[in-house]
CHARMM-style PDB file with segment names, atoms N, HN, CA, C and O in Angstrom:
ATOM      1  N   MET     1     130.183  32.502   0.246  1.00  0.00      PROA
ATOM      2  CA  MET     1     130.473  33.773   0.872  1.00  0.00      PROA
ATOM      3  C   MET     1     131.943  34.154   0.667  1.00  0.00      PROA
ATOM      4  O   MET     1     132.249  35.327   0.450  1.00  0.00      PROA
ATOM      5  N   PHE     2     132.847  33.185   0.735  1.00  0.00      PROA
ATOM      6  HN  PHE     2     132.599  32.233   0.912  1.00  0.00      PROA
ATOM      7  CA  PHE     2     134.263  33.500   0.553  1.00  0.00      PROA
ATOM      8  C   PHE     2     134.534  34.061  -0.835  1.00  0.00      PROA
ATOM      9  O   PHE     2     135.412  34.905  -1.015  1.00  0.00      PROA
ATOM     10  N   GLN     3     133.775  33.586  -1.810  1.00  0.00      PROA
ATOM     11  HN  GLN     3     133.062  32.900  -1.664  1.00  0.00      PROA
ATOM     12  CA  GLN     3     133.938  34.101  -3.172  1.00  0.00      PROA
ATOM     13  C   GLN     3     133.495  35.562  -3.242  1.00  0.00      PROA
ATOM     14  O   GLN     3     134.123  36.360  -3.938  1.00  0.00      PROA
ATOM     15  N   GLN     4     132.425  35.924  -2.532  1.00  0.00      PROA
ATOM     16  HN  GLN     4     131.915  35.276  -1.967  1.00  0.00      PROA
ATOM     17  CA  GLN     4     131.966  37.316  -2.502  1.00  0.00      PROA
ATOM     18  C   GLN     4     133.027  38.223  -1.894  1.00  0.00      PROA
ATOM     19  O   GLN     4     133.263  39.325  -2.389  1.00  0.00      PROA
ATOM     20  N   ILE     5     133.666  37.763  -0.826  1.00  0.00      PROA
ATOM     21  HN  ILE     5     133.474  36.867  -0.424  1.00  0.00      PROA
ATOM     22  CA  ILE     5     134.713  38.545  -0.168  1.00  0.00      PROA
ATOM     23  C   ILE     5     135.900  38.720  -1.117  1.00  0.00      PROA
ATOM     24  O   ILE     5     136.440  39.819  -1.245  1.00  0.00      PROA
ATOM     25  N   ARG     6     136.302  37.638  -1.780  1.00  0.00      PROA
ATOM     26  HN  ARG     6     135.864  36.746  -1.676  1.00  0.00      PROA
ATOM     27  CA  ARG     6     137.432  37.699  -2.713  1.00  0.00      PROA
ATOM     28  C   ARG     6     137.130  38.661  -3.860  1.00  0.00      PROA
ATOM     29  O   ARG     6     137.976  39.477  -4.227  1.00  0.00      PROA
ATOM     30  N   MET     7     135.932  38.568  -4.422  1.00  0.00      PROA
ATOM     31  HN  MET     7     135.245  37.905  -4.124  1.00  0.00      PROA
ATOM     32  CA  MET     7     135.554  39.441  -5.532  1.00  0.00      PROA
ATOM     33  C   MET     7     135.514  40.897  -5.084  1.00  0.00      PROA
ATOM     34  O   MET     7     135.927  41.782  -5.833  1.00  0.00      PROA
ATOM     35  N   ALA     8     135.027  41.158  -3.884  1.00  0.00      PROA
ATOM     36  HN  ALA     8     134.692  40.440  -3.275  1.00  0.00      PROA
ATOM     37  CA  ALA     8     134.975  42.526  -3.362  1.00  0.00      PROA
ATOM     38  C   ALA     8     136.379  43.094  -3.217  1.00  0.00      PROA
ATOM     39  O   ALA     8     136.624  44.245  -3.578  1.00  0.00      PROA
ATOM     40  N   LYS     9     137.304  42.292  -2.691  1.00  0.00      PROA
ATOM     41  HN  LYS     9     137.105  41.357  -2.398  1.00  0.00      PROA
ATOM     42  CA  LYS     9     138.681  42.752  -2.521  1.00  0.00      PROA
ATOM     43  C   LYS     9     139.343  43.017  -3.869  1.00  0.00      PROA
ATOM     44  O   LYS     9     140.126  43.959  -3.995  1.00  0.00      PROA
ATOM     45  N   GLU    10     139.043  42.206  -4.872  1.00  0.00      PROA
ATOM     46  HN  GLU    10     138.407  41.440  -4.769  1.00  0.00      PROA
ATOM     47  CA  GLU    10     139.594  42.421  -6.210  1.00  0.00      PROA
ATOM     48  C   GLU    10     139.121  43.739  -6.813  1.00  0.00      PROA
ATOM     49  O   GLU    10     139.824  44.339  -7.625  1.00  0.00      PROA
ATOM     50  N   LYS    11     137.935  44.190  -6.419  1.00  0.00      PROA
ATOM     51  HN  LYS    11     137.364  43.702  -5.759  1.00  0.00      PROA
ATOM     52  CA  LYS    11     137.375  45.441  -6.935  1.00  0.00      PROA
ATOM     53  C   LYS    11     137.791  46.653  -6.100  1.00  0.00      PROA
ATOM     54  O   LYS    11     137.356  47.769  -6.383  1.00  0.00      PROA
ATOM     55  N   GLY    12     138.629  46.450  -5.071  1.00  0.00      PROA
ATOM     56  HN  GLY    12     138.982  45.544  -4.841  1.00  0.00      PROA
ATOM     57  CA  GLY    12     139.118  47.560  -4.267  1.00  0.00      PROA
ATOM     58  C   GLY    12     138.358  47.798  -2.976  1.00  0.00      PROA
ATOM     59  O   GLY    12     138.638  48.763  -2.263  1.00  0.00      PROA
ATOM     60  N   PHE    13     137.402  46.938  -2.663  1.00  0.00      PROA
ATOM     61  HN  PHE    13     137.175  46.155  -3.241  1.00  0.00      PROA
ATOM     62  CA  PHE    13     136.657  47.071  -1.413  1.00  0.00      PROA
ATOM     63  C   PHE    13     137.400  46.337  -0.305  1.00  0.00      PROA
ATOM     64  O   PHE    13     138.335  45.585  -0.576  1.00  0.00      PROA
ATOM     65  N   THR    14     136.987  46.552   0.947  1.00  0.00      PROA
ATOM     66  HN  THR    14     136.227  47.164   1.167  1.00  0.00      PROA
ATOM     67  CA  THR    14     137.683  45.934   2.078  1.00  0.00      PROA
ATOM     68  C   THR    14     137.363  44.452   2.222  1.00  0.00      PROA
ATOM     69  O   THR    14     138.139  43.710   2.825  1.00  0.00      PROA
ATOM     70  N   GLY    15     136.238  44.011   1.681  1.00  0.00      PROA
ATOM     71  HN  GLY    15     135.607  44.614   1.191  1.00  0.00      PROA
ATOM     72  CA  GLY    15     135.822  42.615   1.832  1.00  0.00      PROA
ATOM     73  C   GLY    15     134.896  42.396   3.010  1.00  0.00      PROA
ATOM     74  O   GLY    15     134.481  41.270   3.283  1.00  0.00      PROA
ATOM     75  N   ASP    16     134.572  43.477   3.711  1.00  0.00      PROA
ATOM     76  HN  ASP    16     134.910  44.392   3.490  1.00  0.00      PROA
ATOM     77  CA  ASP    16     133.652  43.387   4.841  1.00  0.00      PROA
ATOM     78  C   ASP    16     132.223  43.625   4.369  1.00  0.00      PROA
ATOM     79  O   ASP    16     131.995  44.390   3.432  1.00  0.00      PROA
ATOM     80  N   ALA    17     131.267  42.975   5.010  1.00  0.00      PROA
ATOM     81  HN  ALA    17     131.452  42.353   5.771  1.00  0.00      PROA
ATOM     82  CA  ALA    17     129.852  43.181   4.687  1.00  0.00      PROA
ATOM     83  C   ALA    17     129.344  44.412   5.425  1.00  0.00      PROA
ATOM     84  O   ALA    17     129.711  44.648   6.576  1.00  0.00      PROA
ATOM     85  N   CYS    18     128.503  45.193   4.765  1.00  0.00      PROA
ATOM     86  HN  CYS    18     128.205  45.003   3.830  1.00  0.00      PROA
ATOM     87  CA  CYS    18     127.906  46.373   5.387  1.00  0.00      PROA
ATOM     88  C   CYS    18     126.926  45.935   6.474  1.00  0.00      PROA
ATOM     89  O   CYS    18     126.094  45.060   6.236  1.00  0.00      PROA
ATOM     90  N   PRO    19     127.014  46.539   7.672  1.00  0.00      PROA
ATOM     91  CA  PRO    19     126.080  46.172   8.734  1.00  0.00      PROA
ATOM     92  C   PRO    19     124.640  46.609   8.450  1.00  0.00      PROA
ATOM     93  O   PRO    19     123.707  46.068   9.045  1.00  0.00      PROA
ATOM     94  N   GLU    20     124.450  47.567   7.562  1.00  0.00      PROA
ATOM     95  HN  GLU    20     125.207  48.006   7.080  1.00  0.00      PROA
ATOM     96  CA  GLU    20     123.100  48.064   7.235  1.00  0.00      PROA
ATOM     97  C   GLU    20     122.444  47.272   6.101  1.00  0.00      PROA
ATOM     98  O   GLU    20     121.338  46.756   6.263  1.00  0.00      PROA
ATOM     99  N   CYS    21     123.127  47.175   4.947  1.00  0.00      PROA
ATOM    100  HN  CYS    21     124.025  47.594   4.815  1.00  0.00      PROA
ATOM    101  CA  CYS    21     122.490  46.564   3.777  1.00  0.00      PROA
ATOM    102  C   CYS    21     123.049  45.190   3.414  1.00  0.00      PROA
ATOM    103  O   CYS    21     122.465  44.487   2.589  1.00  0.00      PROA
ATOM    104  N   GLY    22     124.179  44.797   4.022  1.00  0.00      PROA
ATOM    105  HN  GLY    22     124.653  45.369   4.691  1.00  0.00      PROA
ATOM    106  CA  GLY    22     124.733  43.474   3.779  1.00  0.00      PROA
ATOM    107  C   GLY    22     125.583  43.332   2.526  1.00  0.00      PROA
ATOM    108  O   GLY    22     126.088  42.247   2.241  1.00  0.00      PROA
ATOM    109  N   GLN    23     125.748  44.422   1.773  1.00  0.00      PROA
ATOM    110  HN  GLN    23     125.338  45.304   2.005  1.00  0.00      PROA
ATOM    111  CA  GLN    23     126.553  44.363   0.553  1.00  0.00      PROA
ATOM    112  C   GLN    23     128.040  44.390   0.904  1.00  0.00      PROA
ATOM    113  O   GLN    23     128.428  44.936   1.936  1.00  0.00      PROA
ATOM    114  N   PHE    24     128.861  43.803   0.050  1.00  0.00      PROA
ATOM    115  HN  PHE    24     128.545  43.360  -0.789  1.00  0.00      PROA
ATOM    116  CA  PHE    24     130.308  43.777   0.265  1.00  0.00      PROA
ATOM    117  C   PHE    24     130.968  44.943  -0.453  1.00  0.00      PROA
ATOM    118  O   PHE    24     131.915  44.752  -1.216  1.00  0.00      PROA
ATOM    119  N   THR    25     130.466  46.161  -0.208  1.00  0.00      PROA
ATOM    120  HN  THR    25     129.697  46.317   0.412  1.00  0.00      PROA
ATOM    121  CA  THR    25     130.977  47.349  -0.900  1.00  0.00      PROA
ATOM    122  C   THR    25     131.518  48.381   0.088  1.00  0.00      PROA
ATOM    123  O   THR    25     131.298  49.581  -0.074  1.00  0.00      PROA
ATOM    124  N   MET    26     132.219  47.911   1.098  1.00  0.00      PROA
ATOM    125  HN  MET    26     132.398  46.936   1.229  1.00  0.00      PROA
ATOM    126  CA  MET    26     132.818  48.797   2.098  1.00  0.00      PROA
ATOM    127  C   MET    26     134.186  49.269   1.615  1.00  0.00      PROA
ATOM    128  O   MET    26     134.992  48.476   1.129  1.00  0.00      PROA
ATOM    129  N   VAL    27     134.438  50.578   1.756  1.00  0.00      PROA
ATOM    130  HN  VAL    27     133.783  51.222   2.151  1.00  0.00      PROA
ATOM    131  CA  VAL    27     135.729  51.160   1.379  1.00  0.00      PROA
ATOM    132  C   VAL    27     136.288  51.913   2.578  1.00  0.00      PROA
ATOM    133  O   VAL    27     135.536  52.341   3.453  1.00  0.00      PROA
ATOM    134  N   ARG    28     137.604  52.072   2.618  1.00  0.00      PROA
ATOM    135  HN  ARG    28     138.215  51.724   1.907  1.00  0.00      PROA
ATOM    136  CA  ARG    28     138.266  52.832   3.684  1.00  0.00      PROA
ATOM    137  C   ARG    28     137.822  54.281   3.624  1.00  0.00      PROA
ATOM    138  O   ARG    28     137.748  54.876   2.549  1.00  0.00      PROA
ATOM    139  N   ASN    29     137.527  54.847   4.789  1.00  0.00      PROA
ATOM    140  HN  ASN    29     137.587  54.364   5.663  1.00  0.00      PROA
ATOM    141  CA  ASN    29     137.130  56.243   4.911  1.00  0.00      PROA
ATOM    142  C   ASN    29     137.840  56.797   6.136  1.00  0.00      PROA
ATOM    143  O   ASN    29     137.239  56.944   7.200  1.00  0.00      PROA
ATOM    144  N   GLY    30     139.120  57.102   5.981  1.00  0.00      PROA
ATOM    145  HN  GLY    30     139.609  56.982   5.117  1.00  0.00      PROA
ATOM    146  CA  GLY    30     139.928  57.499   7.138  1.00  0.00      PROA
ATOM    147  C   GLY    30     140.206  56.289   7.995  1.00  0.00      PROA
ATOM    148  O   GLY    30     140.761  55.301   7.514  1.00  0.00      PROA
ATOM    149  N   THR    31     139.825  56.351   9.272  1.00  0.00      PROA
ATOM    150  HN  THR    31     139.375  57.154   9.663  1.00  0.00      PROA
ATOM    151  CA  THR    31     140.033  55.215  10.160  1.00  0.00      PROA
ATOM    152  C   THR    31     138.835  54.276  10.185  1.00  0.00      PROA
ATOM    153  O   THR    31     138.890  53.222  10.818  1.00  0.00      PROA
ATOM    154  N   CYS    32     137.761  54.643   9.508  1.00  0.00      PROA
ATOM    155  HN  CYS    32     137.717  55.499   8.994  1.00  0.00      PROA
ATOM    156  CA  CYS    32     136.545  53.834   9.475  1.00  0.00      PROA
ATOM    157  C   CYS    32     136.318  53.305   8.062  1.00  0.00      PROA
ATOM    158  O   CYS    32     137.157  53.472   7.176  1.00  0.00      PROA
ATOM    159  N   THR    33     135.174  52.670   7.873  1.00  0.00      PROA
ATOM    160  HN  THR    33     134.493  52.535   8.592  1.00  0.00      PROA
ATOM    161  CA  THR    33     134.792  52.231   6.537  1.00  0.00      PROA
ATOM    162  C   THR    33     133.418  52.781   6.198  1.00  0.00      PROA
ATOM    163  O   THR    33     132.611  53.067   7.083  1.00  0.00      PROA
ATOM    164  N   LYS    34     133.163  52.924   4.902  1.00  0.00      PROA
ATOM    165  HN  LYS    34     133.818  52.691   4.183  1.00  0.00      PROA
ATOM    166  CA  LYS    34     131.903  53.467   4.404  1.00  0.00      PROA
ATOM    167  C   LYS    34     131.368  52.546   3.320  1.00  0.00      PROA
ATOM    168  O   LYS    34     132.138  52.025   2.513  1.00  0.00      PROA
ATOM    169  N   CYS    35     130.071  52.344   3.293  1.00  0.00      PROA
ATOM    170  HN  CYS    35     129.445  52.767   3.949  1.00  0.00      PROA
ATOM    171  CA  CYS    35     129.432  51.521   2.276  1.00  0.00      PROA
ATOM    172  C   CYS    35     129.122  52.363   1.047  1.00  0.00      PROA
ATOM    173  O   CYS    35     128.440  53.383   1.139  1.00  0.00      PROA
ATOM    174  N   VAL    36     129.626  51.930  -0.103  1.00  0.00      PROA
ATOM    175  HN  VAL    36     130.180  51.101  -0.178  1.00  0.00      PROA
ATOM    176  CA  VAL    36     129.382  52.649  -1.355  1.00  0.00      PROA
ATOM    177  C   VAL    36     127.907  52.497  -1.770  1.00  0.00      PROA
ATOM    178  O   VAL    36     127.345  53.391  -2.401  1.00  0.00      PROA
ATOM    179  N   THR    37     127.294  51.374  -1.417  1.00  0.00      PROA
ATOM    180  HN  THR    37     127.751  50.647  -0.904  1.00  0.00      PROA
ATOM    181  CA  THR    37     125.916  51.099  -1.836  1.00  0.00      PROA
ATOM    182  C   THR    37     124.900  51.972  -1.108  1.00  0.00      PROA
ATOM    183  O   THR    37     124.074  52.624  -1.746  1.00  0.00      PROA
ATOM    184  N   CYS    38     124.955  51.989   0.241  1.00  0.00      PROA
ATOM    185  HN  CYS    38     125.626  51.459   0.759  1.00  0.00      PROA
ATOM    186  CA  CYS    38     123.915  52.700   0.997  1.00  0.00      PROA
ATOM    187  C   CYS    38     124.415  53.930   1.744  1.00  0.00      PROA
ATOM    188  O   CYS    38     123.609  54.712   2.246  1.00  0.00      PROA
ATOM    189  N   GLY    39     125.753  54.117   1.827  1.00  0.00      PROA
ATOM    190  HN  GLY    39     126.408  53.481   1.419  1.00  0.00      PROA
ATOM    191  CA  GLY    39     126.297  55.290   2.492  1.00  0.00      PROA
ATOM    192  C   GLY    39     126.513  55.143   3.984  1.00  0.00      PROA
ATOM    193  O   GLY    39     126.973  56.081   4.634  1.00  0.00      PROA
ATOM    194  N   SER    40     126.191  53.987   4.540  1.00  0.00      PROA
ATOM    195  HN  SER    40     125.817  53.225   4.011  1.00  0.00      PROA
ATOM    196  CA  SER    40     126.375  53.752   5.962  1.00  0.00      PROA
ATOM    197  C   SER    40     127.861  53.742   6.311  1.00  0.00      PROA
ATOM    198  O   SER    40     128.688  53.342   5.492  1.00  0.00      PROA
ATOM    199  N   THR    41     128.206  54.181   7.528  1.00  0.00      PROA
ATOM    200  HN  THR    41     127.535  54.506   8.194  1.00  0.00      PROA
ATOM    201  CA  THR    41     129.594  54.158   7.976  1.00  0.00      PROA
ATOM    202  C   THR    41     129.698  53.313   9.240  1.00  0.00      PROA
ATOM    203  O   THR    41     128.691  52.981   9.865  1.00  0.00      PROA
ATOM    204  N   THR    42     130.931  52.970   9.605  1.00  0.00      PROA
ATOM    205  HN  THR    42     131.749  53.239   9.097  1.00  0.00      PROA
ATOM    206  CA  THR    42     131.156  52.188  10.811  1.00  0.00      PROA
ATOM    207  C   THR    42     131.504  53.093  11.993  1.00  0.00      PROA
ATOM    208  O   THR    42     132.389  52.766  12.783  1.00  0.00      PROA
ATOM    209  N   GLY    43     130.828  54.202  12.113  1.00  0.00      PROA
ATOM    210  HN  GLY    43     130.109  54.467  11.470  1.00  0.00      PROA
ATOM    211  CA  GLY    43     131.001  55.071  13.265  1.00  0.00      PROA
ATOM    212  C   GLY    43     131.556  56.448  12.960  1.00  0.00      PROA
ATOM    213  O   GLY    43     131.542  57.315  13.834  1.00  0.00      PROA
ATOM    214  N   CYS    44     132.042  56.678  11.757  1.00  0.00      PROA
ATOM    215  HN  CYS    44     132.054  55.974  11.048  1.00  0.00      PROA
ATOM    216  CA  CYS    44     132.560  57.992  11.389  1.00  0.00      PROA
ATOM    217  C   CYS    44     131.488  58.748  10.615  1.00  0.00      PROA
ATOM    218  O   CYS    44     130.566  58.151  10.059  1.00  0.00      PROA
ATOM    219  N   SER    45     131.622  60.049  10.590  1.00  0.00      PROA
ATOM    220  HN  SER    45     132.370  60.534  11.042  1.00  0.00      PROA
ATOM    221  CA  SER    45     130.659  60.846   9.825  1.00  0.00      PROA
ATOM    222  C   SER    45     131.301  61.357   8.558  1.00  0.00      PROA
ATOM    223  OT1 SER    45     130.654  62.050   7.774  1.00  0.00      PROA
TER     224      SER     45
END
């Protein structure tokens, strides 16, 4: 799992897992984060 987080950060992602789909493709979206894979956000619209 640590390798997945490291690889995600190297690609410009935050390194956090998406709460919806579990992918490590979360990016900053203002004060929240958004999943590039499924479009889920951490509370922002």
